[in-house]
C-alpha positions in Angstrom: -24.2 -18.1 -65.5 -25.5 -19.4 -61.6 -22.2 -21.3 -61.1 -19.9 -18.5 -62.3 -21.9 -16.0 -60.2 -21.3 -18.5 -57.2 -17.6 -18.8 -57.7 -17.2 -15.1 -57.8 -18.9 -14.7 -54.8 -16.8 -17.3 -53.1 -13.5 -15.8 -54.4 -14.7 -12.3 -52.6 -15.7 -13.6 -49.6 -12.7 -15.8 -48.6 -10.1 -13.0 -49.4 -12.0 -10.4 -47.5 -12.3 -12.4 -44.7 -8.8 -13.3 -44.5 -8.2 -9.6 -44.8 -9.9 -8.8 -41.5 -8.7 -11.8 -39.7 -5.2 -10.7 -40.8 -5.9 -7.0 -39.9 -7.1 -8.1 -36.3 -4.2 -10.5 -35.9 -1.7 -7.6 -37.0 -3.5 -5.0 -34.4 -3.1 -7.5 -31.5 0.3 -8.3 -32.0 1.1 -4.4 -32.3 -0.9 -3.9 -28.9 1.0 -6.5 -27.2 4.5 -5.0 -28.2 3.5 -1.7 -27.3 2.7 -3.3 -23.9 5.7 -5.3 -23.4 7.9 -2.3 -24.3 5.7 0.2 -21.9 6.3 -2.8 -19.1 9.8 -2.7 -19.5 10.5 1.1 -19.5 11.4 2.9 -16.4 9.7 6.6 -16.0 12.3 8.9 -17.4 15.5 9.2 -15.3 13.6 7.7 -12.4 16.7 6.9 -10.6 18.0 10.5 -10.9 14.8 12.1 -10.1 14.3 10.1 -6.8 18.1 10.9 -5.8 17.2 14.6 -6.1 14.1 14.7 -4.7 15.5 12.8 -1.2 18.4 15.1 -1.2 16.2 18.0 -1.5 13.5 16.7 1.1 16.3 15.6 3.6 19.2 17.2 2.8 21.1 14.0 2.8 22.5 11.8 0.3 21.0 8.3 -0.7 21.9 5.2 -2.8 19.1 3.5 -4.8 19.1 0.0 -4.4 16.6 -1.1 -6.9 13.7 0.3 -8.9 10.5 -1.8 -10.6 7.9 -0.5 -12.8 4.2 -1.6 -11.8 0.7 -1.7 -13.4 -1.7 -0.1 -10.9 -4.7 0.8 -13.3 -7.3 -1.2 -15.0 -6.5 -2.0 -18.5 -2.8 -1.4 -18.1 -3.8 2.5 -18.1 -1.3 3.6 -15.3 2.3 2.8 -14.4 4.3 3.9 -11.2 7.9 3.1 -10.3 8.6 1.6 -7.1 11.8 1.0 -5.4 14.0 0.8 -2.3 16.9 3.3 -1.3 19.4 3.6 1.8 20.8 6.7 3.2 24.7 7.5 2.9 24.4 9.5 6.2 22.1 7.6 8.3 21.5 4.0 9.1 21.9 1.5 5.9 18.3 0.3 6.5 16.4 0.2 3.2 13.2 2.2 3.0 10.7 2.3 0.0 9.7 5.2 -2.5 7.3 5.5 -5.2 7.3 7.7 -8.1 3.6 8.3 -9.8 3.3 9.1 -13.4 1.7 12.5 -12.7 5.2 13.3 -10.9 4.1 12.6 -7.2 6.6 11.0 -5.2 6.0 9.5 -1.7 8.5 7.7 0.5 8.7 6.2 4.1 12.0 7.5 4.9 11.0 8.4 8.5 10.9 4.7 9.6 14.9 4.7 9.4 15.1 7.6 11.9 12.0 7.5 13.8 11.2 3.7 13.8 12.9 2.4 16.9 10.8 5.3 18.8 7.6 4.6 17.1 7.8 1.0 18.0 8.8 1.5 21.3 6.0 3.9 21.7 3.3 1.2 20.3 4.6 -1.4 22.6 4.3 1.0 25.6 0.6 1.3 24.7 0.1 -2.3 24.0 1.9 -3.4 27.5 -0.5 -0.8 29.2 -3.6 -2.2 27.4 -4.4 -5.1 30.1 -4.6 -7.2 27.1 -2.4 -10.1 25.8 -1.3 -9.3 22.4 0.6 -11.4 19.5 1.6 -11.1 16.1 2.5 -7.4 16.1 3.5 -5.9 12.6 4.1 -2.4 12.2 3.9 -0.6 8.8 5.2 2.8 7.7 3.1 4.5 5.1 4.6 6.3 2.2 4.0 10.2 2.3 4.8 13.3 0.2 4.7 15.1 3.2 8.3 16.0 5.2 8.1 14.8 8.6 11.1 15.3 10.7 9.9 15.0 14.4 8.4 12.0 16.1 5.2 13.9 17.0 4.5 14.9 13.3 5.1 11.7 12.0 2.7 9.6 14.1 0.2 12.2 14.6 -0.5 12.4 11.2 -1.4 8.4 11.0 1.7 7.5 8.7 1.9 4.1 10.8 -0.5 1.1 10.5 -0.4 -1.6 13.3 -1.7 -5.1 12.9 -1.9 -7.5 15.8 -4.4 -9.9 17.9 -5.3 -9.2 21.2 -7.2 -11.5 23.8 -8.8 -10.8 27.3 -6.5 -11.7 30.3 -9.5 -11.7 32.5 -12.7 -13.9 33.0 -14.7 -10.7 33.4 -16.0 -10.1 29.8 -17.1 -6.6 30.3 -14.2 -5.7 31.7 -12.2 -7.0 28.9 -14.5 -5.2 26.5 -14.1 -1.8 28.3 -9.9 -2.6 28.3 -10.1 -3.5 24.5 -11.9 -0.3 23.7 -9.9 1.9 26.2 -6.5 0.5 24.0 -8.2 1.2 20.5 -8.6 4.7 21.9 -5.1 5.1 23.1 -3.9 3.9 19.7 -6.4 6.5 17.8 -5.5 9.5 20.1 -1.5 8.9 19.5 -2.3 9.1 15.8 -1.9 5.4 14.9 -4.1 3.4 12.6 -4.7 0.0 13.1 -6.3 -3.6 11.9 -6.8 -5.6 15.4 -8.1 -8.9 15.9 -9.8 -9.1 19.4 -10.9 -12.3 20.8 -13.0 -11.9 23.9 -15.0 -14.7 25.7 -15.0 -16.8 22.4 -16.0 -14.1 20.1 -13.5 -13.0 17.7 -14.2 -9.4 15.7 -11.5 -7.5 13.4 -11.6 -3.7 14.1 -10.2 -1.7 11.5 -9.3 2.2 11.5 -7.4 3.8 8.8 -8.3 6.2 6.2 -11.1 4.6 5.0 -12.8 3.6 8.3 -13.9 5.8 11.4 -13.0 5.0 14.8 -15.9 2.8 16.1 -18.3 4.4 18.8 -17.9 2.3 22.4 -21.9 1.4 21.8 -21.0 -0.3 18.7 -18.0 -1.8 20.0 -20.2 -3.5 23.1 -22.7 -4.7 20.9 -20.2 -6.3 18.7 -19.3 -8.7 21.5 -22.8 -8.7 23.0 
């Protein structure tokens, strides 16, 4: 009796264990297949959506260069469509756009029509900043707002500047003052920036963007003291 009971117990445990393992394996495979299908599928009619959006926003015709679906959420929960387009009326320079699952659309087309003017303005500020500058990288932030004028676009912080700055004189206090004046000039013109500043062997990175407030003059001086 004891031996028969043991055999029956073993026969019950083994099939049950296999069933549970099989169930888990099938569940994992199904989840992976759903994920792969989701990653490979664009948002419905994304190309037509962005064409219609850009035409209504800028009253021009555009050609979509490419689109790509990306995961931006944790646990593969949120996807966006990104891509590039070119205007059929203006310059053939490409600009980027993003379509979010909630229907919001952003683009940085103003960089095509205002980019040269923006760059000239930035370099003019840097030239008058009394500091040596290198590695200038100007990035145009996407927005869902309609900016058609130079002043509107830059004053709403749609441009981010990266650069390395270095004092030109041996007077440390003067270099610090010049550096802070340059930061204020960029801020007052509506620009965000991430600047690495070298003064008297001290190197500091100053960031001013949507997540950082402009540093006060006293705090700035203390960084180099």
